[in-house]
C-alpha positions as CSV (number, residue, x, y, z in Angstrom):
1,M,0.0,0.0,0.0
2,S,1.1,3.6,-0.5
3,G,2.6,5.0,2.7
4,S,2.8,8.2,4.6
5,M,4.9,10.9,3.0
6,N,5.4,13.1,6.1
7,G,8.6,15.1,5.8
8,R,9.3,14.0,2.2
9,V,9.9,16.7,-0.4
10,C,8.4,16.0,-3.8
11,V,8.5,17.8,-7.1
12,V,5.7,17.1,-9.6
13,T,6.1,18.6,-13.0
14,G,3.1,19.6,-15.0
15,A,1.0,19.7,-11.8
16,T,-1.5,22.4,-12.7
17,H,-4.0,20.1,-14.3
18,G,-4.8,16.5,-15.1
19,I,-2.6,13.6,-13.8
20,G,0.0,16.0,-12.3
21,L,-2.6,17.9,-10.3
22,A,-4.1,14.6,-9.0
23,T,-0.6,13.4,-8.1
24,A,0.2,16.6,-6.2
25,R,-3.1,16.4,-4.4
26,A,-2.6,12.7,-3.3
27,L,1.0,13.4,-2.1
28,A,-0.1,16.5,-0.2
29,A,-2.8,14.4,1.4
30,R,-0.2,12.0,2.6
31,G,1.8,14.8,4.3
32,A,4.5,15.5,1.7
33,R,5.9,18.9,1.0
34,V,5.0,19.3,-2.7
35,L,6.5,21.7,-5.2
36,V,3.8,22.2,-7.8
37,H,5.3,23.0,-11.2
38,G,3.5,24.7,-14.0
39,R,4.3,26.7,-17.1
40,D,2.1,29.5,-15.8
41,L,3.1,30.7,-12.3
42,A,-0.3,32.3,-11.5
43,R,-2.0,29.0,-12.3
44,A,0.5,27.0,-10.2
45,E,-0.1,29.4,-7.3
46,A,-3.9,29.0,-7.7
47,V,-3.4,25.2,-7.5
48,V,-1.4,25.6,-4.4
49,V,-4.1,27.6,-2.7
50,R,-6.7,25.0,-3.8
51,L,-4.7,22.0,-2.6
52,R,-3.9,23.7,0.8
53,R,-7.7,24.1,1.3
54,E,-8.5,20.6,0.1
55,T,-5.8,18.6,1.9
56,G,-5.1,20.8,5.0
57,N,-1.4,20.6,4.1
58,T,0.2,24.1,4.0
59,E,3.6,22.7,2.8
60,L,3.0,23.4,-0.9
61,T,4.9,25.8,-3.1
62,A,4.5,26.9,-6.7
63,V,7.4,26.8,-9.1
64,Q,7.5,27.8,-12.7
65,A,9.3,26.9,-15.9
66,D,8.2,26.6,-19.6
67,F,9.5,23.2,-20.7
68,A,9.7,24.5,-24.2
69,R,12.6,26.7,-23.1
70,L,15.7,24.9,-21.9
71,A,16.9,28.1,-20.2
72,D,13.7,28.0,-18.1
73,V,14.5,24.4,-17.2
74,R,18.1,25.3,-16.2
75,R,16.7,28.1,-13.9
76,L,14.2,25.8,-12.3
77,G,16.9,23.1,-11.8
78,A,19.1,25.7,-10.0
79,E,16.2,26.7,-7.8
80,L,15.3,23.1,-6.8
81,A,19.0,22.1,-6.3
82,A,19.1,24.8,-3.6
83,L,16.4,23.1,-1.6
84,P,17.5,21.8,1.8
85,R,16.4,18.3,0.5
86,L,14.6,16.6,-2.3
87,D,13.2,13.1,-2.0
88,V,11.0,12.5,-5.0
89,L,11.1,13.9,-8.6
90,I,8.1,13.0,-10.7
91,N,8.6,13.8,-14.4
92,N,5.0,14.1,-15.4
93,A,4.7,17.1,-17.8
94,A,4.0,16.3,-21.4
95,T,2.5,17.6,-24.6
96,M,1.2,16.4,-27.9
97,A,2.1,19.3,-30.1
98,A,1.1,19.9,-33.7
99,R,3.5,18.8,-36.4
100,G,6.1,21.5,-37.1
101,A,5.7,23.2,-33.7
102,L,9.1,24.1,-32.3
103,S,10.7,24.8,-28.9
104,A,12.7,28.0,-28.2
105,E,15.8,26.1,-29.3
106,H,14.1,25.1,-32.6
107,Y,13.7,21.5,-31.5
108,D,10.6,19.5,-32.2
109,L,8.2,20.7,-29.5
110,T,6.9,17.3,-28.4
111,F,10.4,15.8,-28.2
112,A,11.7,18.9,-26.3
113,V,8.9,19.0,-23.7
114,N,8.5,15.3,-23.2
115,H,12.1,14.2,-23.3
116,L,14.7,16.9,-23.3
117,A,13.2,19.0,-20.6
118,P,12.9,16.1,-18.0
119,F,16.3,14.8,-19.1
120,L,17.9,18.1,-18.3
121,L,15.9,18.8,-15.1
122,T,16.8,15.3,-13.7
123,Q,20.5,15.7,-14.6
124,L,20.5,19.1,-12.7
125,L,19.0,17.5,-9.7
126,L,21.0,14.3,-9.5
127,A,23.5,15.6,-7.0
128,K,20.7,16.8,-4.7
129,L,18.8,13.5,-5.0
130,T,21.9,11.5,-4.3
131,A,22.7,13.6,-1.3
132,C,19.2,12.9,0.1
133,A,19.1,9.2,-0.7
134,P,17.1,7.1,-0.5
135,A,15.3,9.1,-3.1
136,R,13.1,8.3,-6.1
137,V,12.8,9.5,-9.7
138,I,9.6,8.6,-11.5
139,I,9.0,9.0,-15.2
140,V,5.5,9.1,-16.6
141,A,5.7,7.2,-19.9
142,S,3.0,5.5,-21.9
143,E,2.0,2.2,-23.6
144,A,2.1,4.4,-26.7
145,H,5.8,3.7,-26.8
146,R,5.0,0.2,-28.2
147,R,4.1,1.8,-31.6
148,A,7.4,3.7,-31.9
149,R,11.0,3.2,-33.1
150,L,13.6,5.9,-32.6
151,D,15.2,7.2,-35.7
152,F,18.4,8.9,-34.6
153,D,18.7,10.6,-38.0
154,D,15.3,12.2,-37.4
155,L,15.0,12.9,-33.6
156,M,13.3,16.2,-34.5
157,N,10.5,14.3,-36.3
158,D,10.9,16.1,-39.6
159,R,9.9,13.0,-41.5
160,V,6.9,11.8,-39.5
161,T,3.3,12.8,-40.0
162,G,0.5,13.6,-37.5
163,H,0.6,14.1,-33.8
164,W,0.8,10.6,-32.6
165,S,4.1,9.5,-34.1
166,A,6.1,12.2,-32.4
167,Y,4.3,11.6,-29.1
168,N,4.9,7.8,-29.3
169,R,8.6,8.4,-30.0
170,S,8.9,10.7,-27.0
171,K,7.3,8.1,-24.7
172,L,9.9,5.5,-26.0
173,A,12.6,8.1,-25.3
174,N,11.2,8.3,-21.7
175,L,11.7,4.6,-21.2
176,L,15.2,4.6,-22.7
177,F,16.1,7.5,-20.5
178,A,14.8,5.6,-17.4
179,R,16.7,2.6,-18.4
180,A,20.0,4.4,-18.8
181,L,19.5,6.5,-15.6
182,A,18.6,3.5,-13.5
183,R,21.8,1.8,-14.6
184,R,23.9,4.8,-13.8
185,L,22.3,5.2,-10.3
186,S,22.4,1.5,-9.4
187,R,24.6,2.1,-6.3
188,S,23.5,5.6,-5.4
189,G,20.4,5.0,-3.3
190,V,18.3,6.8,-5.9
191,T,15.8,4.6,-7.7
192,V,14.3,5.2,-11.1
193,N,11.0,3.8,-12.3
194,A,8.6,4.5,-15.2
195,L,4.9,3.9,-15.6
196,H,1.9,3.9,-17.9
197,P,-0.9,5.9,-16.3
198,G,-3.6,4.6,-18.5
199,V,-5.6,6.5,-21.1
200,V,-6.7,9.5,-19.1
201,S,-9.1,12.4,-19.7
202,T,-6.6,15.3,-19.6
203,Q,-5.6,18.4,-21.6
204,L,-2.9,16.4,-23.4
205,F,-5.2,16.2,-26.5
206,R,-5.9,20.0,-26.6
207,D,-3.8,20.5,-29.8
208,L,-5.3,17.7,-31.8
209,P,-7.6,18.6,-34.7
210,L,-11.1,19.6,-33.6
211,P,-12.9,16.5,-35.0
212,V,-10.5,14.3,-33.1
213,R,-11.0,16.3,-29.9
214,V,-14.7,16.1,-30.2
215,A,-14.6,12.3,-30.7
216,L,-12.2,11.8,-27.8
217,G,-14.5,13.9,-25.6
218,T,-17.5,11.8,-26.5
219,I,-15.7,8.5,-26.1
220,G,-13.8,9.8,-23.1
221,R,-16.9,10.2,-21.0
222,L,-17.4,6.4,-21.4
223,V,-13.9,4.9,-21.4
224,L,-11.2,7.3,-20.3
225,L,-9.8,7.1,-16.8
226,S,-10.1,10.1,-14.4
227,P,-6.9,12.0,-13.5
228,R,-7.1,10.6,-10.0
229,Q,-7.1,7.1,-11.5
230,G,-4.3,8.0,-13.8
231,A,-2.2,9.4,-10.9
232,D,-2.5,6.2,-8.8
233,T,0.6,4.4,-10.1
234,S,2.7,7.6,-9.8
235,V,1.7,8.0,-6.2
236,Y,2.3,4.3,-5.6
237,L,5.8,4.5,-7.0
238,A,6.5,7.6,-5.0
239,S,5.3,6.3,-1.6
240,A,5.1,2.6,-1.4
241,P,7.5,1.2,1.3
242,E,7.7,-2.1,-0.4
243,L,9.4,-0.5,-3.4
244,A,12.3,0.8,-1.4
245,G,15.4,-0.2,-3.5
246,A,13.3,-1.3,-6.5
247,S,14.7,0.4,-9.7
248,G,14.6,0.1,-13.4
249,G,10.9,-1.0,-13.6
250,Y,8.0,-0.1,-15.8
251,Y,4.6,-0.3,-14.1
252,R,0.9,-0.2,-15.0
253,R,-1.8,-0.3,-12.4
254,R,0.9,-0.7,-9.7
255,R,2.2,-3.9,-11.3
256,P,5.5,-4.3,-13.3
257,L,5.3,-5.2,-16.9
258,S,7.9,-5.6,-19.7
259,P,8.1,-2.6,-22.1
260,S,8.7,-3.2,-25.8
261,A,11.9,-4.7,-27.2
262,A,12.9,-1.2,-28.5
263,A,12.6,0.2,-24.9
264,Q,15.0,-2.5,-23.7
265,S,17.8,-1.7,-26.1
266,D,20.9,-0.7,-24.1
267,A,22.6,0.5,-27.2
268,D,19.7,2.9,-28.0
269,A,19.4,4.0,-24.4
270,E,23.1,4.9,-24.4
271,R,23.0,6.6,-27.8
272,L,20.0,8.7,-26.8
273,W,21.7,9.6,-23.6
274,Q,24.7,11.0,-25.5
275,E,22.5,12.8,-28.0
276,S,20.5,14.3,-25.2
277,L,23.6,15.6,-23.5
278,Q,24.6,17.4,-26.7
279,L,21.1,18.8,-27.4
280,T,20.7,20.1,-23.9
281,G,24.2,21.6,-23.7
282,L,25.3,19.3,-20.9
283,A,28.0,17.7,-23.0
284,A,30.1,20.9,-22.7
């Protein structure tokens, strides 16, 4: 069962709506100090006020960074690295951007927000997490990764069509990142696990074409999970005492499962790691 989080400091990215908001609420209800990240500071501050009222926990703080700007991610990383402690980092923020949408660095927006931003933020916080071990890194991936193969000659998705292909690739990148990170942190006391939250009714689909959004809205009322249901495995991975020391896993509905063969490629995980260092400027 998920345990008490009293005294634990947790960062939840993309926590102003959807799965992230539900995750922040559940952790706050368990007594954690939660840093609520959002792209819009005013919205993040409003969420903090709301969650303080709903949970009775006053230990919530809003933090801001636009994950489409790596300079913002670096600033946020520096702010969080200055915290007295950090116990849990939940990389939840994600987007499904329109084809051709670009980040501030002119990277494919879906790849930048879903992979490069959490890659960079996690790297900037590794020293803090290790100093506070035992600590946990949690990466919200997706079963959508099973429909993807990475093309290292087209990481910016110039040759793919539609919204889904770039999103699927970014979720595969999440799992390859988790694999490489877990291997590097195997003796550090910091665990790394990824998860599929289920198909959840969130704002993720807001940039899809209108007919698709209407169809999803109609179907969603019948079959999509609620954000609270989608957050359950994230909260479990963050808080379950029985997972102390468990690392390198991929979970769905609190249970481990095997990701695709592509997500288990050590060669691709290492190549993506090196490419990501270059793209985020960490290689220098």
